[in-house]
C-alpha positions in Angstrom: 10.8 3.4 -15.6 11.0 -0.3 -14.5 9.2 -0.8 -11.3 8.6 -3.8 -9.0 5.1 -4.0 -7.5 4.8 -6.3 -4.5 1.3 -7.6 -3.8 0.6 -7.2 -7.5 -2.2 -9.7 -7.4 -4.0 -8.0 -4.6 -6.9 -5.5 -4.9 -4.6 -2.4 -4.8 -1.7 -4.1 -6.6 -3.8 -4.9 -9.6 -4.7 -1.2 -9.9 -1.1 -0.3 -9.5 0.0 -2.7 -12.2 -2.6 -1.7 -14.7 -2.1 2.0 -14.2 1.6 1.7 -14.4 1.5 -0.2 -17.7 -1.0 2.4 -19.1 1.5 5.1 -18.1 4.3 3.4 -20.1 6.2 1.9 -17.2 7.7 -1.6 -17.3 6.4 -3.6 -14.4 7.7 -6.6 -12.5 4.6 -7.9 -10.8 5.6 -9.8 -7.6 3.1 -12.3 -6.2 3.1 -15.4 -4.1 0.4 -17.1 -6.2 1.6 -18.8 -9.5 -1.0 -18.2 -12.2 -2.7 -15.2 -10.6 -1.1 -12.9 -13.2 0.1 -13.5 -16.7 3.1 -12.0 -18.4 2.4 -9.7 -21.4 4.2 -6.8 -23.1 5.7 -4.6 -20.5 4.8 -7.0 -17.7 7.0 -9.6 -16.1 5.6 -11.8 -13.3 7.9 -12.9 -10.5 6.6 -15.5 -8.1 8.0 -14.7 -4.7 7.2 -14.5 -1.0 8.1 -11.0 0.1 10.0 -12.5 3.1 12.1 -14.8 0.9 15.4 -13.0 0.5 16.6 -14.8 -2.6 13.3 -14.5 -4.4 13.1 -10.8 -3.5 16.6 -10.2 -4.7 15.7 -11.8 -8.0 12.6 -9.7 -8.4 14.2 -6.3 -7.5 17.4 -6.7 -9.5 17.4 -4.3 -12.5 14.5 -2.2 -11.3 14.4 1.6 -10.7 11.8 1.7 -8.0 9.8 -0.6 -5.7 6.1 -0.1 -4.9 4.6 -2.2 -2.1 0.9 -2.9 -1.9 1.3 -5.9 0.4 -1.6 -6.5 2.8 -2.9 -8.8 5.5 -6.2 -9.7 6.9 -7.4 -8.8 10.4 -6.4 -11.4 13.0 -6.6 -11.8 16.8 -3.1 -13.2 16.7 0.2 -11.4 15.9 0.8 -10.2 12.4 4.3 -9.7 10.9 3.6 -9.5 7.2 4.3 -5.8 6.9 7.4 -5.5 9.1 9.1 -8.7 8.0 8.6 -8.0 4.3 9.8 -4.4 4.7 13.0 -5.6 6.3 13.7 -8.1 3.4 12.7 -5.6 0.6 14.7 -2.7 2.0 17.8 -4.9 2.5 17.5 -6.1 -1.1 17.1 -2.6 -2.4 20.2 -1.5 -0.6 22.2 -4.3 -2.1 21.0 -3.6 -5.6 21.3 0.2 -5.3 17.6 0.8 -5.9 16.7 3.9 -3.9 13.0 4.7 -4.5 10.4 3.0 -2.3 6.7 3.7 -1.9 4.9 1.4 0.7 1.2 1.3 1.5 0.6 1.9 5.2 -2.6 3.5 6.7 -3.9 6.7 8.2 -4.2 4.7 11.4 -0.4 4.8 11.7 -0.7 8.5 12.5 -1.7 8.6 16.2 -3.2 12.1 15.8 -5.4 11.2 12.8 -9.1 12.0 13.4 -11.1 13.0 10.4 -13.0 16.2 10.8 -16.8 15.9 11.2 -16.8 12.1 11.1 -18.5 11.5 14.5 -19.8 8.0 13.7 -16.5 6.9 12.3 -14.4 8.5 15.1 -16.5 7.2 18.0 -18.0 3.9 16.7 -16.2 2.5 13.6 -12.7 3.5 14.4 -12.6 2.1 18.0 -14.4 -1.1 17.0 -12.9 -1.9 13.6 -9.4 -0.2 13.5 -8.4 -0.1 17.2 -9.9 -3.4 18.2 -10.4 -5.8 15.3 -7.4 -4.4 13.4 -5.2 -3.8 16.4 -2.5 -6.4 15.6 -2.5 -5.5 11.9 -2.0 -1.8 12.5 0.7 -2.5 15.2 2.6 -4.3 12.5 2.1 -1.4 10.0 3.7 0.9 12.6 6.7 -1.5 12.9 6.9 -1.5 9.1 7.0 2.3 9.1 9.8 2.2 11.6 11.9 -0.3 9.6 11.5 1.9 6.5 12.2 5.2 8.2 15.5 3.8 9.5 16.9 3.1 6.0 18.8 5.5 3.7 16.3 4.9 0.9 14.2 7.6 -0.8 11.0 6.3 0.8 7.4 7.4 0.9 4.9 5.9 3.4 1.5 6.1 1.7 -1.4 6.4 4.1 -4.9 5.8 2.7 -8.0 5.9 4.9 -10.7 3.2 4.7 -10.2 1.4 1.4 -13.0 0.7 -1.0 -13.4 -0.2 -4.7 -14.3 2.3 -7.4 -13.7 1.7 -11.1 -12.1 5.0 -12.0 -9.5 7.5 -10.7 -11.1 10.6 -9.2 -9.7 14.0 -8.2 -8.1 12.6 -5.1 -6.4 14.7 -2.4 -2.9 14.0 -1.1 -1.0 15.8 1.7 1.9 15.2 4.1 1.5 12.9 7.1 -2.2 12.0 6.8 -5.2 13.3 5.0 -8.4 14.7 6.6 -10.9 12.2 5.3 -12.4 8.8 6.0 -12.2 6.9 2.7 -9.8 6.2 -0.1 -10.6 4.3 -3.3 -8.0 1.7 -4.4 -7.9 3.3 -7.9 -7.0 6.7 -6.3 -4.4 5.1 -4.0 -2.7 3.6 -7.0 -2.8 6.8 -8.9 -1.4 8.8 -6.0 1.5 6.4 -5.7 2.4 6.6 -9.4 2.1 10.4 -9.3 4.4 10.6 -6.3 6.8 8.2 -8.0 7.3 10.9 -10.7 6.8 14.1 -8.7 8.8 13.2 -5.5 6.9 15.7 -3.3 6.9 13.4 -0.2 10.3 11.8 -0.2 11.3 10.5 3.3 8.0 11.4 4.8 4.4 10.1 4.9 1.8 11.0 2.3 -1.9 10.8 3.2 -4.4 10.3 0.4 -8.2 10.4 0.4 -11.1 10.2 -2.0 -13.5 13.1 -1.8 -15.5 12.8 -5.1 -17.3 9.6 -4.2 -18.2 7.7 -1.0 -18.8 4.0 -0.4 -21.8 2.4 1.1 -20.8 1.9 4.8 -22.6 -1.4 5.3 -21.2 -2.8 2.1 -17.7 -1.6 2.9 -17.8 -3.3 6.4 -19.1 -6.5 4.8 -16.5 -6.6 2.0 -13.5 -5.4 3.9 -14.1 -6.9 7.4 -16.5 -9.8 7.2 -16.4 -11.3 3.7 -12.6 -11.4 3.5 -12.4 -13.5 6.6 
């Protein structure tokens, strides 16, 4: 299968790209940063801003599916990265007749998500980090989901919980809407998307995915994902 990966130079996009190539797919890696990725057998690099209609058209043409791992940093100001890119990508897919779309969102997009037994997360980390520091980001994720849901594409909204880095894919858990857990490794997130691309169990709905085999260091996670990246 020939797939376009948006956000291919990002932390999740790199996992997606490498795992897709290892699985035998052809990949069009879409990135805004020239030189961040290099073409090699099975991999073509397209330099494009995901809100640039002409550039997105060129990247999507001739592909069988689109996987979006686009992301943005927390900001006090308004964020439109997710919704604006979703509008452009879905319009281009419709024009080119590409039906299959998997887009990374978040468990936070489910208003009923509260992981079982996670008292510190539910009452301290979630209100402070997700509902306050990440408020504008998650608001735009919800707008992105709305844009995608209103299309006729075969879409899947992929909802990880708190993202962290782990070198290998584990025995992750995926379920409809959102998963009952606090953390998701980026390797597992990528693997869940590629599995869903083939199995098509969650077409036109959301898929929650969590990592249960390993857990990150909380202090290190907050530093890497919230403080350091600023």
